[in-house]
C-alpha positions as CSV (number, residue, x, y, z in Angstrom):
1,M,3.9,113.2,61.1
2,M,5.0,115.1,58.8
3,G,3.3,118.5,60.5
4,E,5.0,117.3,63.7
5,E,8.6,117.0,62.1
6,I,8.2,120.7,60.2
7,S,6.6,122.1,64.0
8,G,10.1,120.5,65.6
9,R,12.5,122.1,63.2
10,L,10.8,125.4,63.3
11,K,10.9,125.7,67.4
12,G,12.7,128.4,68.1
13,F,13.2,129.9,65.0
14,R,13.0,133.6,64.7
15,S,12.0,135.8,61.6
16,G,11.0,139.4,60.8
17,F,11.3,142.4,58.5
18,V,14.2,144.7,59.0
19,M,13.9,148.5,57.4
20,L,17.5,149.8,56.6
21,A,16.6,153.7,57.4
22,G,19.2,156.7,57.1
23,A,20.2,159.8,55.2
24,P,20.9,159.4,51.6
25,N,24.6,157.8,51.1
26,A,24.8,156.3,54.7
27,G,25.6,153.1,53.2
28,K,22.7,151.3,53.5
29,S,22.7,149.7,50.1
30,T,26.5,148.5,50.7
31,L,25.4,147.1,54.2
32,L,22.7,144.8,52.5
33,N,24.8,143.3,49.8
34,R,27.2,142.9,52.4
35,I,25.2,141.0,54.5
36,L,23.8,138.9,51.7
37,G,27.2,138.2,50.2
38,E,25.1,139.3,46.7
39,K,24.2,142.1,44.9
40,V,20.8,142.8,44.9
41,S,20.8,146.8,45.5
42,I,22.8,148.8,43.5
43,T,25.3,151.3,44.8
44,S,27.5,154.3,44.1
45,K,29.4,157.3,45.9
46,K,26.5,159.9,45.1
47,A,23.7,160.3,47.2
48,Q,20.2,159.1,46.7
49,T,21.4,156.1,44.4
50,T,18.5,153.8,45.7
51,R,14.9,154.7,44.4
52,N,12.8,151.8,45.3
53,R,12.7,149.6,48.1
54,I,14.9,146.6,47.4
55,L,14.0,143.4,49.5
56,G,16.8,140.9,50.6
57,V,16.7,137.7,52.2
58,L,19.3,136.1,54.7
59,H,18.9,132.5,55.6
60,R,20.6,131.8,59.0
61,E,20.6,129.2,61.1
62,G,17.4,129.3,63.2
63,A,16.5,132.5,61.7
64,Q,15.5,134.4,58.4
65,L,15.7,138.4,58.5
66,V,14.2,139.9,55.5
67,F,16.0,143.4,54.9
68,M,14.5,146.5,53.2
69,D,16.7,148.9,51.6
70,T,15.1,152.1,51.1
71,P,15.8,155.5,49.5
72,G,17.6,158.3,51.8
73,V,15.2,159.8,54.1
74,H,15.3,163.7,54.0
75,R,13.1,166.7,53.9
76,A,12.4,166.3,50.2
77,T,10.0,169.1,48.3
78,Q,9.8,168.0,44.9
79,G,8.7,165.1,42.4
80,L,10.8,162.4,42.3
81,N,12.6,163.1,45.9
82,V,9.1,163.3,47.4
83,R,8.1,159.9,45.8
84,M,11.3,158.2,47.4
85,V,10.9,159.6,50.8
86,D,7.3,158.0,51.2
87,V,8.6,155.0,50.1
88,A,11.2,154.7,52.7
89,L,8.8,155.9,55.3
90,A,6.0,153.9,54.3
91,A,8.5,150.7,54.9
92,M,8.5,151.6,58.6
93,G,5.2,150.6,58.7
94,D,5.8,147.2,57.4
95,A,9.1,146.4,59.7
96,D,9.4,144.6,62.9
97,L,12.5,146.1,63.4
98,I,14.4,149.2,62.3
99,L,18.1,149.6,61.5
100,F,18.7,153.5,61.7
101,M,22.4,153.9,60.0
102,V,24.5,156.9,60.4
103,D,27.0,157.9,58.3
104,L,30.4,158.7,60.3
105,K,32.7,160.2,58.1
106,S,30.2,162.6,56.5
107,P,27.1,163.0,58.8
108,D,24.1,164.6,57.7
109,P,22.3,166.0,60.6
110,D,19.3,167.5,59.0
111,A,18.3,164.2,57.9
112,E,18.9,162.4,60.8
113,G,16.9,164.5,62.5
114,F,14.4,164.1,60.3
115,V,14.6,160.2,60.7
116,L,14.9,160.5,64.2
117,E,11.6,162.5,64.1
118,K,9.6,159.7,62.2
119,L,11.2,157.2,64.7
120,E,9.7,158.7,67.8
121,K,6.3,158.2,66.4
122,Q,6.7,154.4,66.1
123,P,6.4,152.1,68.8
124,R,9.3,149.4,67.3
125,H,12.2,148.5,68.4
126,V,15.7,150.5,66.8
127,V,19.4,149.6,66.3
128,L,21.8,152.1,65.5
129,A,24.8,151.3,63.3
130,L,27.7,153.9,62.9
131,N,28.7,153.3,59.6
132,K,32.2,153.8,57.9
133,T,34.5,153.4,61.3
134,D,37.5,152.8,59.0
135,Q,37.4,156.1,57.8
136,V,37.7,157.8,61.1
137,P,39.8,157.6,64.2
138,A,38.8,155.3,66.8
139,E,38.3,157.8,69.9
140,A,35.9,159.5,67.1
141,V,33.9,156.3,67.1
142,L,33.6,156.1,70.8
143,Q,32.6,159.9,71.2
144,A,29.6,159.0,68.5
145,I,28.5,156.1,70.4
146,D,28.3,158.1,73.8
147,R,26.4,161.1,72.1
148,W,23.9,158.4,70.0
149,R,23.0,157.0,72.9
150,T,21.8,160.0,74.9
151,V,19.6,161.2,71.8
152,Y,17.3,158.0,71.5
153,P,16.7,154.8,73.2
154,F,18.5,152.3,70.6
155,Q,18.2,148.5,71.5
156,A,22.2,148.2,70.5
157,V,24.3,150.5,69.2
158,V,26.9,149.1,66.7
159,P,29.9,150.7,65.2
160,I,30.7,148.9,61.7
161,S,32.4,149.1,58.3
162,A,29.8,148.0,55.8
163,K,32.3,148.2,52.9
164,H,35.1,146.0,54.8
165,G,32.3,143.9,56.6
166,H,33.9,145.0,60.2
167,Q,31.5,144.0,62.7
168,V,28.5,143.4,60.6
169,D,28.3,139.7,61.9
170,A,27.9,141.1,65.2
171,L,25.3,143.5,64.1
172,V,23.1,140.5,62.3
173,E,23.2,138.8,65.4
174,E,22.1,141.5,67.5
175,M,19.2,141.9,65.1
176,A,18.1,138.2,64.9
177,G,17.8,138.3,68.5
178,M,15.5,140.8,68.7
179,L,13.2,139.2,66.2
180,S,10.0,137.3,67.5
181,E,9.9,133.7,67.0
182,G,8.1,132.5,63.8
183,P,8.1,130.7,60.5
184,P,10.5,131.8,57.6
185,F,8.3,134.2,54.8
186,F,10.5,133.1,51.9
187,P,12.0,129.5,50.9
188,E,15.8,128.6,51.6
189,D,16.7,129.5,48.2
190,A,15.0,133.0,48.0
191,L,17.7,136.0,48.1
192,T,15.1,138.8,47.1
193,D,11.7,139.0,45.5
194,M,12.8,141.6,42.7
195,P,12.5,140.3,39.4
196,E,15.7,140.0,37.2
197,R,14.4,142.4,34.6
198,F,14.2,145.2,37.3
199,I,17.8,144.1,39.1
200,A,18.7,144.7,35.3
201,A,17.6,148.0,34.9
202,E,18.7,149.1,38.4
203,M,22.4,147.8,37.2
204,I,22.3,149.9,33.8
205,R,21.1,152.8,36.1
206,E,24.2,152.3,38.5
207,K,26.9,152.3,35.9
208,V,25.2,155.8,34.2
209,F,25.5,156.9,38.1
210,R,29.2,155.8,38.3
211,L,30.3,156.7,34.7
212,T,28.7,160.2,34.5
213,G,29.0,163.5,36.4
214,Q,27.1,166.6,37.5
215,E,23.4,166.1,37.2
216,I,23.1,163.1,34.8
217,P,22.4,160.4,37.2
218,Y,19.6,162.2,38.8
219,A,18.0,162.9,35.5
220,T,18.0,159.5,34.3
221,A,15.4,156.5,34.6
222,V,15.7,153.3,33.0
223,T,13.4,150.6,31.6
224,V,13.8,147.4,30.2
225,E,12.0,146.8,26.8
226,S,12.5,143.2,26.7
227,F,14.3,140.3,28.5
228,E,14.1,137.5,26.5
229,E,15.9,133.7,27.9
230,K,17.4,131.9,24.8
231,E,19.0,128.6,24.8
232,R,22.4,129.8,25.7
233,M,22.2,133.4,26.4
234,V,19.7,136.2,27.7
235,S,18.8,139.0,25.3
236,I,17.8,142.2,27.1
237,H,16.9,145.5,25.2
238,A,16.9,148.4,27.6
239,T,16.0,152.8,27.2
240,I,17.9,155.0,29.2
241,H,15.8,157.9,29.7
242,V,17.0,161.3,30.3
243,E,15.6,165.0,30.4
244,R,17.2,167.1,27.7
245,S,19.1,166.6,24.4
246,S,22.3,167.9,26.1
247,Q,22.5,165.0,28.6
248,K,21.4,162.7,25.6
249,A,24.5,163.5,23.8
250,I,26.7,163.2,27.2
251,V,25.0,159.7,28.2
252,I,26.1,158.3,24.3
253,G,29.9,160.1,24.4
254,K,31.5,160.8,21.5
255,G,31.0,157.9,18.9
256,G,29.2,156.2,21.3
257,S,32.0,155.6,23.6
258,K,30.1,156.6,27.1
259,L,27.0,154.2,26.1
260,K,29.2,151.4,25.1
261,Q,31.3,151.6,28.5
262,I,27.8,151.7,30.6
263,G,26.5,148.9,28.5
264,Q,29.8,146.7,29.0
265,A,30.1,147.4,32.8
266,A,26.3,146.4,33.1
267,R,26.4,143.5,30.6
268,E,28.9,142.2,32.9
269,D,27.2,142.3,36.3
270,M,24.1,141.1,34.7
271,E,26.3,137.9,33.4
272,R,27.7,137.5,36.9
273,M,23.8,137.9,38.2
274,L,22.2,135.3,35.3
275,G,24.9,132.7,35.2
276,T,25.1,133.1,31.5
277,Q,26.2,135.4,28.1
278,V,24.0,138.4,28.2
279,F,23.2,140.4,25.0
280,L,22.6,144.3,26.1
281,R,21.5,146.3,23.6
282,L,21.0,150.0,25.0
283,F,19.0,153.2,23.5
284,V,18.8,156.6,24.9
285,R,15.9,159.0,24.7
286,V,14.4,162.4,25.8
287,Q,11.6,162.1,28.1
288,K,11.3,166.4,29.0
289,N,11.4,167.1,32.8
290,W,10.5,163.1,33.5
291,S,11.4,163.5,37.3
292,R,8.6,166.3,37.8
293,D,5.8,164.5,35.7
294,T,3.5,162.6,37.9
295,R,2.7,160.5,34.8
296,A,6.1,159.9,34.0
297,L,6.7,159.2,37.7
298,R,4.3,156.1,37.2
299,K,5.3,154.9,33.8
300,F,9.1,154.4,34.9
301,G,7.8,152.8,38.4
302,Y,8.3,155.7,41.0
């Protein structure tokens, strides 16, 4: 009897994995957070903020969409960037549907062309999202739609603003309708498969991206040394790794001011995520040229 009840409830239910693909800074992480209504993927105005595959689960009436946010795809040649692109391309093989995002305001023809080369070699349906419609004239949006429809046989082309949510629901509806019938992959309360410890490290790294300039963000990795849940708070000790002593001095700032600013901003995000008080202690260490060191890349999870 129970089996018949479950079967009846799932009849017509659709589910699948959707890969978010695109050039660096196309707005993939912003879109994922907008779709979920929660922050699971860090963002900044700097390109290549996302370094890992981040999974987010959207529960809809009659459908479950499992999104895979990935690093920006481009023609990488060195160390960390090569690994990041490999992560993104590997996700194509795990996807049931690919969402290709394009930045209308600041297009990247070379990276976009590279993505198209990869798309042409796989059989999955592809939906095109033309992002940042709020930052370009309406005429430019219409021209982009016409041009992109001649480039690749997309299943749908949807102009959106991930930042403001314009047309995002319509985009989700398009994708949900393309998924095959099947049971949900995750329970209804699941938002992501990433542990809180990982998200905490990413929140710290996001603040480094947002609060420092020049090469500092790209020379930074974050590891969480301890994540201890206590009765009324969570205690987190984390290390910010940089490549040179001069970078360490910048991250710490005069009298520790920059590190304090990074810690305070990250702690506020963590408290919203965890729903409790957080004690955050940050250290800064130099790991020379870690972004080009295979052993260090593995140590930091890349």
